[in-house]
C-alpha positions in Angstrom: -0.1 0.0 0.0 1.1 3.5 -0.7 1.9 5.8 2.2 2.0 9.5 1.3 4.5 11.6 3.2 2.7 14.0 5.6 2.9 17.7 4.9 3.8 19.3 8.2 1.3 21.8 9.4 2.1 25.0 11.3 1.8 25.0 15.1 -1.6 25.9 16.6 -3.2 24.8 13.4 -6.7 25.7 14.2 -9.2 26.9 16.5 -12.2 24.7 17.3 -15.6 25.2 15.8 -17.4 22.9 18.1 -20.8 24.1 18.8 -21.8 22.4 22.0 -18.3 22.7 23.6 -19.5 26.2 24.4 -16.7 28.1 22.6 -13.3 27.7 21.4 -11.6 24.7 22.9 -7.7 24.5 23.4 -5.6 21.4 22.9 -5.2 19.0 25.7 -1.9 20.0 27.1 -3.1 23.1 28.9 -2.0 24.7 32.0 -3.7 27.1 34.3 -3.5 30.7 33.2 -3.8 33.9 35.0 -7.3 34.3 36.3 -8.7 36.4 33.6 -11.7 34.2 33.2 -13.1 31.6 35.5 -12.2 28.7 33.1 -9.2 30.0 31.3 -6.0 28.2 30.4 -3.1 28.5 28.0 -3.2 26.4 24.9 -0.3 24.3 23.7 1.1 24.6 20.2 0.8 20.9 19.4 -1.0 19.9 16.1 -4.7 20.1 16.3 -7.6 18.6 14.2 -10.4 20.2 16.4 -13.5 19.5 14.6 -17.2 19.6 15.1 -19.0 16.4 14.5 -22.4 16.7 12.7 -24.3 15.2 15.6 -22.1 16.8 18.3 -23.2 14.1 20.6 -20.0 14.2 22.5 -19.5 17.8 22.8 -22.0 19.0 25.4 -20.4 16.7 28.0 -17.2 18.6 28.6 -16.2 21.1 31.2 -14.2 23.3 29.1 -10.6 24.1 30.0 -10.4 27.7 28.6 -12.9 30.4 28.6 -15.9 31.3 26.8 -14.0 31.7 23.6 -14.5 35.5 23.4 -10.8 36.4 23.4 -10.0 33.8 20.7 -12.8 34.6 18.2 -13.7 37.4 15.8 -16.4 39.9 16.8 -18.8 38.2 14.7 -20.9 41.2 13.8 -24.1 40.1 12.0 -23.8 40.8 8.3 -26.6 41.7 5.9 -27.1 38.5 3.9 -27.5 40.7 0.7 -23.8 41.3 0.9 -22.9 37.7 0.6 -22.5 37.6 -3.2 -20.2 40.7 -3.0 -18.1 39.1 -0.3 -17.8 35.9 -2.4 -16.6 37.9 -5.3 -13.9 39.6 -3.1 -12.8 36.2 -1.8 -12.5 34.9 -5.2 -10.0 37.6 -6.1 -8.1 36.9 -2.9 -7.9 33.2 -3.7 -6.8 33.8 -7.2 -4.1 36.1 -5.9 -2.9 33.1 -3.7 -2.7 30.6 -6.7 -6.2 29.1 -6.9 -7.0 28.6 -10.7 -10.1 29.9 -12.3 -11.5 26.5 -13.0 -11.4 25.7 -9.3 -12.9 29.1 -8.4 -15.7 28.6 -10.8 -16.4 25.1 -9.4 -16.5 26.4 -5.8 -18.2 29.8 -6.2 -20.4 29.8 -9.2 -23.2 28.3 -7.1 -22.1 29.3 -3.6 -25.1 29.6 -1.3 -25.6 31.5 2.0 -26.7 29.1 4.7 -28.5 30.9 7.6 -29.1 27.6 9.4 -25.3 27.2 9.8 -25.3 30.5 11.7 -28.0 29.3 14.0 -25.8 26.4 14.9 -22.7 28.7 15.2 -24.4 31.1 17.6 -26.4 28.8 19.7 -25.2 27.5 23.1 -26.7 24.7 25.1 -28.1 25.8 28.5 -27.1 22.7 30.4 -23.8 20.8 30.4 -24.4 17.1 30.0 -23.1 14.8 32.6 -20.1 12.7 31.5 -21.8 9.4 32.3 -24.7 10.4 30.1 -22.4 11.2 27.3 -20.3 7.9 27.7 -23.7 5.9 27.8 -24.4 7.1 24.3 -20.8 7.4 23.0 -19.9 3.9 24.1 -23.4 2.3 23.7 -23.8 -1.5 23.2 -24.7 -1.0 19.6 -21.6 1.2 18.9 -19.4 -1.4 20.5 -21.0 -4.3 18.5 -20.9 -2.2 15.2 -17.3 -1.3 15.9 -16.2 -4.8 16.4 -17.8 -5.6 13.0 -15.9 -2.6 11.4 -12.6 -3.7 13.1 -13.0 -7.4 11.8 -14.0 -6.3 8.3 -11.0 -4.1 7.9 -8.5 -6.2 9.7 -5.9 -6.2 6.9 -6.1 -2.4 6.7 -5.9 -1.7 10.3 -2.9 -4.1 10.7 -1.1 -2.4 7.9 -1.8 1.1 9.4 -0.7 -0.1 12.8 2.6 -1.3 11.2 3.2 2.1 9.5 2.2 4.5 12.2 2.0 2.4 15.5 -1.6 3.3 16.3 -3.8 0.3 17.2 -6.7 -0.4 15.0 -9.2 -0.3 18.0 -8.2 3.4 18.6 -8.7 4.4 15.0 -12.1 2.6 14.8 -13.2 4.1 18.1 -12.5 7.7 16.7 -14.4 6.7 13.6 -17.3 5.5 15.6 -17.5 8.6 17.8 -16.8 11.1 15.1 -19.4 9.9 12.7 -20.9 6.6 13.9 -18.8 4.7 11.4 -19.6 6.9 8.6 -23.4 6.8 9.0 -23.5 10.6 9.9 -20.6 12.7 8.8 -22.8 15.6 7.8 -24.4 16.6 4.8 -23.5 20.2 4.6 -21.5 21.3 1.5 -18.2 22.4 2.9 -17.7 25.3 0.6 -21.2 26.8 1.4 -20.6 26.2 5.2 -17.2 27.8 5.3 -18.3 30.7 3.0 -21.2 31.4 5.3 -19.1 31.2 8.4 -16.3 33.3 6.7 -18.8 35.9 5.7 -20.8 36.1 8.9 -19.7 33.7 11.6 -18.1 34.2 15.1 -14.7 33.2 13.8 -14.5 34.7 10.4 -10.7 34.7 10.1 -10.5 31.1 11.0 -13.3 30.1 8.6 -11.8 32.0 5.8 -8.5 30.2 6.3 -10.3 26.9 6.2 -12.2 27.9 3.1 -8.8 28.7 1.3 -7.5 25.3 2.4 -10.8 23.7 1.0 -10.1 25.4 -2.4 -6.7 23.8 -2.5 -8.1 20.4 -1.8 -10.5 21.0 -4.9 -7.6 22.2 -6.9 -5.4 19.0 -6.0 -8.4 16.8 -7.3 -8.8 14.9 -4.0 -12.5 15.4 -4.1 -15.1 17.4 -6.1 -17.4 20.1 -4.7 -20.5 18.0 -4.6 -18.8 15.3 -2.6 -16.9 17.6 -0.3 -19.5 17.4 2.6 -19.4 17.3 6.4 -20.5 19.3 9.4 -21.9 22.7 9.5 -18.5 23.8 10.9 -16.6 22.6 8.0 -15.3 19.2 9.4 -15.2 16.6 6.8 -15.5 12.9 6.2 -15.7 9.8 8.3 -13.2 11.1 11.0 -14.1 14.8 10.6 -11.0 16.6 9.4 -11.0 20.4 9.0 -9.6 21.3 5.5 -6.2 22.6 7.0 -5.8 19.3 8.8 -6.6 17.4 5.6 -3.9 19.1 3.7 -1.4 18.5 6.4 -2.2 14.8 7.4 -4.5 13.1 4.9 -2.9 10.0 3.2 -3.6 8.2 -0.1 -3.4 4.7 1.5 -5.2 2.9 -1.4 -2.9 4.3 -4.0 -5.5 5.7 -6.3 -3.9 9.2 -6.5 -6.5 10.8 -4.2 -6.7 11.4 -0.5 -10.4 10.4 0.0 -11.7 10.4 3.6 -15.3 10.4 2.3 -15.3 7.1 0.4 -12.0 5.2 1.0 -11.7 3.4 4.3 -8.0 2.8 3.9 -7.4 6.5 3.3 -9.7 7.3 6.4 -7.8 5.0 8.7 -4.3 6.0 7.5 -5.1 9.7 7.6 -6.4 9.3 11.2 -3.3 7.3 12.3 -1.0 9.8 10.5 -2.6 12.6 12.4 -2.1 10.8 15.8 1.4 9.8 14.9 2.4 13.3 14.1 0.8 14.5 17.3 3.2 12.2 19.3 1.5 8.8 19.6 3.8 6.4 21.5 3.9 3.0 19.9 3.1 0.1 22.3 1.7 2.3 25.2 -1.8 2.2 26.5 -3.8 5.3 26.9 -4.1 4.7 30.6 -5.9 2.6 33.3 -8.6 2.9 35.7 -7.2 3.3 39.3 -8.2 3.6 42.9 -7.1 6.6 45.0 -6.0 6.4 48.6 -7.9 8.0 51.4 -7.0 11.7 51.9 -5.7 11.8 48.3 -5.0 15.5 47.2 -7.5 16.2 44.5 -5.7 19.3 43.4 -3.4 17.0 41.6 -6.3 15.6 39.3 -5.4 18.2 36.5 -3.8 17.2 33.2 -1.2 19.8 33.9 0.0 17.8 36.9 2.4 15.0 35.6 4.6 12.5 37.5 6.2 9.2 36.7 3.9 6.3 37.3 6.2 5.3 40.2 5.6 8.7 41.9 1.8 8.1 41.7 2.2 4.6 43.0 4.2 5.9 46.0 1.2 8.1 46.8 -1.1 5.0 47.0 -2.6 5.2 43.5 -3.4 1.6 42.5 -4.7 0.0 39.3 -8.1 -1.3 39.7 -7.4 -4.8 38.5 -4.5 -5.2 40.7 -1.9 -5.3 38.1 1.3 -2.9 38.0 0.5 0.6 36.7 1.8 1.3 33.2 5.2 2.6 33.0 4.6 6.3 32.1 7.3 8.9 32.4 4.6 11.6 32.5 1.3 10.5 33.9 -1.7 12.4 35.1 -4.5 11.4 37.3 -8.0 12.5 36.4 -11.4 12.1 38.2 -14.0 13.5 36.1 -16.7 13.2 38.8 -14.5 14.1 41.6 -14.3 11.8 44.6 -17.8 10.4 43.8 -16.7 8.8 40.6 -14.1 6.7 38.8 -10.5 7.9 38.6 -7.9 7.1 35.8 -4.1 7.3 35.4 -3.6 8.5 31.9 -0.4 8.8 29.9 1.0 10.6 26.8 -1.4 8.7 24.4 -4.4 10.0 26.1 -3.2 13.5 25.6 -2.6 12.8 21.9 -6.3 11.7 21.6 -7.1 15.1 23.2 -5.2 16.8 20.5 -7.8 15.2 18.1 -10.4 16.8 20.3 -9.5 18.8 23.2 -12.1 17.3 25.7 -11.3 15.0 28.5 -14.8 13.5 28.1 -14.1 12.8 24.4 -10.7 11.3 25.0 -12.2 9.0 27.7 -14.9 7.9 25.3 -12.4 7.0 22.6 -10.2 5.3 25.2 -13.2 3.3 26.6 -14.6 2.4 23.2 -11.2 1.2 22.0 -11.0 -1.0 25.1 -14.3 -2.5 24.5 -13.5 -3.1 20.8 -10.4 -5.0 21.8 -12.4 -7.2 24.3 -11.1 -5.4 27.4 -13.5 -4.2 30.0 -15.0 -0.8 30.2 -15.1 1.5 33.1 -15.9 -0.4 36.3 -16.3 2.3 38.8 -19.7 3.8 39.5 -20.7 7.4 38.5 -22.8 9.6 40.8 -25.9 9.3 38.5 -28.1 11.0 40.9 -26.3 14.3 40.3 -28.3 16.5 38.1 -26.9 18.4 35.2 -26.0 22.0 35.9 -26.9 25.0 33.8 -24.5 27.5 32.6 -26.4 30.2 34.7 -26.1 28.0 37.8 -22.4 27.6 37.3 -22.0 31.4 36.8 -23.8 32.0 39.9 -21.5 29.5 41.8 -18.4 31.3 40.3 -19.9 34.7 41.5 -20.4 33.1 44.9 -16.7 31.8 45.1 -15.6 35.3 44.2 -17.8 36.9 46.9 -16.4 34.6 49.5 -12.8 35.5 48.6 -12.1 32.4 46.5 -11.0 34.2 43.3 -11.8 32.2 40.1 -11.8 35.2 37.6 -14.7 36.6 35.6 -17.7 34.3 35.9 -18.3 32.7 32.5 -20.5 29.7 33.3 -17.8 27.1 32.3 -15.9 24.8 34.8 -12.2 24.8 34.1 -9.0 24.7 36.3 -9.6 28.1 37.8 -13.1 27.3 38.9 -12.0 23.8 40.3 -9.2 25.5 42.2 -11.5 28.0 43.8 -14.1 25.4 44.5 -11.4 23.2 46.3 -10.5 26.1 48.4 -14.1 26.6 49.4 -14.6 22.9 50.1 -11.6 22.9 52.4 -13.0 25.8 54.3 -16.4 23.9 55.1 -14.5 20.6 55.8 -15.6 18.5 52.9 -13.5 16.5 50.5 -11.8 19.2 48.3 -12.2 17.5 44.9 -13.4 20.5 42.9 -16.5 19.0 41.6 -19.5 21.1 41.6 -22.7 19.5 42.8 -26.2 20.8 43.3 -26.1 20.7 47.1 -22.7 22.3 47.1 -23.6 25.2 45.1 -26.8 25.6 47.1 -24.7 25.8 50.2 -22.3 28.3 48.7 -25.0 30.7 47.3 -27.5 30.6 50.1 -25.0 31.7 52.8 
């Protein structure tokens, strides 16, 4: 099989257009920033795919690790739709000046269409943050496991070859495929040119969308796909595993050797492109993503941030143990995460977990991929119990919690309704002050106590 050499993309390749993640997501390797906003962090410069899947079923689960996205987006002033055609004409001139030929411009823009429905998606934000266990129930459902095992078996020769080339296990690739598009059954039916033209003209992230539109024109000019078949999500993410155009240019692979990089119709190209992305992002061959663990009594939950990294031996010395009693994986830089605080399961995660988060900067997303991959490989899923009685919290409720923390002297920055490292740190400090386990996990009862006093 043919392996195309990857074209290296610039650092900080893209901003995320994920609707339900409530704003612009950063990559996984984030560190707490100055407390400008209640959920702010600094983004790493690692490669990013950062897409928005058509269903966005995963997205509403995640407590974001940066802010509302306001600082990282364009002003997004609402435009008069009557000006769309004039804007397209101006963009055609710009694209021609950057080397896009007239035939490609005609193919792309002669029937370009303004799509107001896309702007509705772009500007809407869910009121409630979905609980992680609810998300995982659907992301790693019984049907998705059984269908994934069928896909894995049907494409065994391809996944083995891709694993040989890139070192990424087939179950990881198939798990991403399953979560991104339900194995190709729903990768979106928006015409990418129309979607990105609409967002470039009148979206919240106009400069980003315009850059992706230029990349989409290059894909058309290269002959990888035609306009009619270049389809995907409302946000411009394309194909079975939801590449944005710039990531396609950088990492898509012609695995089947037909001269085109086809992430819409060629499963070998889909799998190799996905593996190439993960490989370029630092995938470590032969290492697991992590393991479920138990934490000792009195464990310091301020350590349960991805920015806190120690060798596995150091975690073991603190009393962190693998759930199945086996030795911990030998990670040089491991983190402990507890997505539901002291009430739920905990995990020791290594470099490959962070690589999955470079595909989508969400702890919940990465845990879903990891868990689904385990199930596809015949390993058990998550064994610990989630606090399923805890209701989902609205953004307004979280904002009021942040206001209460600030009022009590536990500075979390400007309230934004998003739970990130700053908010968790302030919440832990409050929990210590009232004598409860300081795990930084917001619950209805805890918020009631904070805001009623």
